Structures are given as structure tokens and as C-alpha cells.
Residue frames as a rotation matrix with the C-alpha (Angstrom) as fourth column:
MET 1
0.948 -0.028 -0.317 -102.43
-0.085 -0.982 -0.168 -65.11
-0.307 0.186 -0.933 81.16
SER 2
0.491 -0.761 0.424 -99.51
0.786 0.597 0.161 -65.54
-0.376 0.254 0.891 78.87
VAL 3
0.225 -0.511 -0.830 -96.71
-0.190 -0.858 0.477 -63.16
-0.956 0.051 -0.290 78.10
LEU 4
0.931 0.135 -0.339 -95.99
-0.324 -0.118 -0.939 -62.47
-0.166 0.984 -0.066 74.38
THR 5
0.426 -0.835 0.349 -93.04
0.741 0.543 0.395 -64.22
-0.519 0.091 0.850 72.74
ASN 6
-0.445 -0.639 -0.628 -90.36
-0.036 -0.688 0.725 -62.25
-0.895 0.345 0.283 70.78
ASP 7
-0.865 0.104 0.491 -91.98
0.500 0.261 0.826 -63.46
-0.042 0.960 -0.278 67.59
GLU 8
0.191 0.982 -0.005 -95.44
0.975 -0.189 0.117 -62.27
0.114 -0.027 -0.993 68.64
LEU 9
0.198 -0.194 -0.961 -93.89
0.444 -0.856 0.264 -58.90
-0.874 -0.479 -0.084 69.74
THR 10
-0.814 -0.562 -0.146 -92.28
0.070 -0.345 0.936 -58.53
-0.576 0.752 0.320 66.32
GLN 11
-0.557 0.684 0.472 -95.68
0.757 0.182 0.628 -59.23
0.343 0.707 -0.619 64.57
LEU 12
0.341 0.743 -0.576 -97.53
0.921 -0.387 0.045 -56.94
-0.189 -0.546 -0.816 66.93
THR 13
0.237 -0.266 -0.934 -95.12
0.228 -0.920 0.320 -53.95
-0.944 -0.289 -0.157 66.42
GLY 14
0.933 0.207 -0.296 -94.98
-0.231 -0.286 -0.930 -54.21
-0.278 0.935 -0.219 62.66
GLY 15
0.791 -0.610 -0.047 -91.65
0.401 0.574 -0.714 -55.89
0.462 0.546 0.699 62.43
LEU 16
0.353 -0.685 0.637 -89.63
-0.744 -0.619 -0.253 -54.05
0.568 -0.385 -0.728 65.04
ARG 17
0.452 -0.313 -0.836 -87.05
0.166 0.950 -0.266 -56.32
0.877 -0.018 0.481 66.61
GLN 18
-0.649 -0.757 0.073 -85.25
0.160 -0.230 -0.960 -54.26
0.744 -0.611 0.270 69.14
GLY 19
-0.267 0.524 -0.809 -86.77
0.940 0.326 -0.099 -54.26
0.212 -0.787 -0.579 72.63
ALA 20
-0.678 -0.085 -0.730 -86.43
0.382 -0.889 -0.252 -50.51
-0.628 -0.449 0.636 73.07
ALA 21
-0.941 0.222 -0.255 -88.14
-0.337 -0.556 0.760 -49.87
0.027 0.801 0.598 69.88
GLN 22
-0.476 0.758 -0.445 -90.99
0.454 0.646 0.614 -52.23
0.753 0.091 -0.652 70.76
ILE 23
-0.360 0.216 -0.908 -91.43
0.917 -0.096 -0.386 -50.53
-0.170 -0.972 -0.164 74.05
ARG 24
-0.807 0.077 -0.585 -91.66
-0.148 -0.986 0.074 -47.04
-0.571 0.146 0.808 72.43
TRP 25
-0.774 0.587 -0.238 -94.23
-0.230 0.089 0.969 -48.44
0.590 0.805 0.066 69.84
ILE 26
-0.315 0.660 -0.682 -96.32
0.779 0.590 0.211 -50.00
0.542 -0.465 -0.700 72.60
LYS 27
-0.456 0.113 -0.883 -96.32
0.661 -0.621 -0.421 -46.85
-0.596 -0.775 0.209 74.70
LYS 28
-0.869 0.094 -0.485 -97.26
-0.334 -0.835 0.438 -44.68
-0.364 0.543 0.757 71.60
ALA 29
-0.717 0.564 -0.409 -99.79
-0.294 0.287 0.912 -47.00
0.632 0.774 -0.040 70.04
LEU 30
-0.057 0.635 -0.770 -101.36
0.536 0.670 0.513 -48.67
0.842 -0.384 -0.379 73.11
GLY 31
0.232 0.023 0.972 -100.51
-0.595 -0.787 0.160 -46.16
0.769 -0.616 -0.169 75.96
ILE 32
0.970 0.103 -0.222 -99.02
0.081 0.721 0.689 -49.05
0.231 -0.686 0.690 77.97
ASP 33
0.303 -0.889 0.342 -95.76
-0.932 -0.352 -0.090 -48.55
0.201 -0.291 -0.935 80.06
ALA 34
0.893 0.119 -0.433 -94.53
-0.116 0.993 0.034 -52.15
0.434 0.020 0.901 79.61
PRO 35
0.609 -0.714 0.344 -91.84
-0.513 -0.024 0.858 -53.43
-0.605 -0.699 -0.381 81.88
ARG 36
0.198 -0.554 -0.809 -88.66
-0.887 0.249 -0.388 -54.95
0.417 0.794 -0.442 80.32
ARG 37
0.999 -0.041 -0.026 -87.66
0.049 0.902 0.428 -58.53
0.006 -0.429 0.903 80.59
VAL 38
0.452 -0.890 -0.058 -84.15
0.069 -0.030 0.997 -59.49
-0.889 -0.455 0.048 81.22
ASP 39
-0.229 -0.570 0.789 -83.37
0.853 0.273 0.445 -59.69
-0.469 0.775 0.424 77.51
GLY 40
-0.910 -0.256 -0.327 -84.61
0.141 -0.931 0.336 -56.11
-0.390 0.259 0.883 76.85
HIS 41
-0.761 0.637 0.124 -87.90
0.210 0.062 0.976 -56.95
0.614 0.768 -0.181 75.30
PRO 42
-0.391 0.699 0.599 -91.28
-0.854 -0.519 0.048 -55.62
0.344 -0.492 0.799 76.68
MET 43
-0.959 0.257 -0.121 -93.22
0.284 0.857 -0.430 -57.98
-0.007 -0.447 -0.895 79.06
ILE 44
-0.496 0.851 -0.173 -96.95
-0.819 -0.525 -0.234 -57.69
-0.290 0.026 0.957 78.07
THR 45
-0.671 0.400 0.624 -99.86
0.224 0.912 -0.344 -59.96
-0.707 -0.091 -0.702 77.83
TRP 46
-0.785 0.461 0.414 -102.50
0.428 -0.078 0.900 -60.27
0.447 0.884 -0.136 75.07
GLU 47
0.225 0.789 -0.571 -105.13
0.973 -0.216 0.085 -59.01
-0.057 -0.575 -0.816 77.76
GLN 48
-0.070 -0.318 -0.946 -103.14
0.442 -0.860 0.256 -55.90
-0.894 -0.400 0.201 78.00
VAL 49
-0.946 -0.292 0.139 -102.75
0.223 -0.277 0.935 -55.53
-0.234 0.915 0.327 74.27
ASN 50
-0.409 0.864 0.293 -106.55
0.778 0.163 0.607 -55.88
0.477 0.477 -0.739 73.78
ARG 51
0.386 0.558 -0.735 -107.47
0.877 -0.470 0.104 -53.35
-0.287 -0.684 -0.670 76.54
GLY 52
-0.412 -0.526 -0.744 -105.00
0.168 -0.846 0.505 -50.85
-0.896 0.084 0.437 75.06
ARG 53
-0.912 0.102 0.396 -106.37
0.393 -0.051 0.918 -51.17
0.114 0.993 0.007 71.70
GLU 54
0.003 0.990 -0.139 -109.92
0.969 0.031 0.245 -50.79
0.247 -0.135 -0.959 73.10
ALA 55
0.284 -0.050 -0.958 -108.81
0.627 -0.746 0.225 -47.61
-0.725 -0.664 -0.180 74.98
ALA 56
-0.784 -0.573 -0.241 -107.00
0.187 -0.587 0.788 -46.16
-0.593 0.572 0.567 71.92
GLU 57
-0.644 0.628 0.438 -110.20
0.638 0.125 0.759 -46.69
0.422 0.768 -0.481 69.79
ARG 58
0.361 0.826 -0.432 -112.39
0.932 -0.304 0.198 -44.92
0.032 -0.474 -0.880 72.38
LYS 59
-0.034 -0.518 -0.855 -109.82
0.473 -0.762 0.442 -42.01
-0.880 -0.389 0.271 72.60
SER 60
-0.919 -0.366 -0.146 -109.69
0.048 -0.472 0.881 -41.41
-0.391 0.802 0.451 68.92
ALA 61
-0.245 0.852 0.462 -113.54
0.969 0.232 0.086 -41.72
-0.034 0.469 -0.882 68.30
ILE 62
-0.745 -0.009 0.667 -115.06
0.266 -0.921 0.285 -38.60
0.611 0.389 0.689 66.86
LYS 63
-0.459 0.658 -0.596 -117.32
0.785 -0.013 -0.619 -36.64
-0.415 -0.753 -0.511 69.21
TRP 64
-0.464 0.432 0.773 -119.99
0.668 -0.402 0.626 -35.01
0.581 0.807 -0.102 67.31
LYS 65
-0.585 0.461 -0.667 -121.71
0.466 -0.482 -0.742 -31.94
-0.664 -0.745 0.067 68.61
ASN 66
0.313 0.782 0.540 -124.88
0.945 -0.198 -0.261 -30.12
-0.097 0.592 -0.800 67.26
ALA 67
-0.657 -0.427 0.621 -124.37
0.543 -0.840 -0.003 -26.71
0.523 0.335 0.784 65.79
ALA 68
-0.345 0.501 -0.794 -125.79
0.767 -0.338 -0.546 -24.03
-0.542 -0.797 -0.267 68.07
């Protein structure tokens, strides 16, 4: 279980470089409250990212119902 590097965080968040902006993006996109490292960047693992993506996809799935 490895923590993402600053370069990986930048790629994940679409180019955001500031730790606070990365944390906001992770919260909004993945629903994860990531703790901050000493340098201000989020501390998150790939396992958390993948679980967050799966949960976001399930949440946004269309729920079809038959017309009554």
C-alpha cells in the first residue's frame, strides 16, 4: 500500500498543484476526506482512489423504473 507522490497527485487531479486544491478535488470527485501530509498535500493510496471511483460510478448510475 503506497501513498501517491506529488507528481501522481497532480496527474490524478488534472494538473492541480496546491495541496488544498487537490484535497477539495478528491473530496468532490471521489468522496474521500484525505488527511494532509506535512507538506500540505493529501495522503491517499491507489487503493483508496480505486474504491472512490467505483463508489462514484455506482452512485451516478441511472436507476431505471418501469412506467406504471
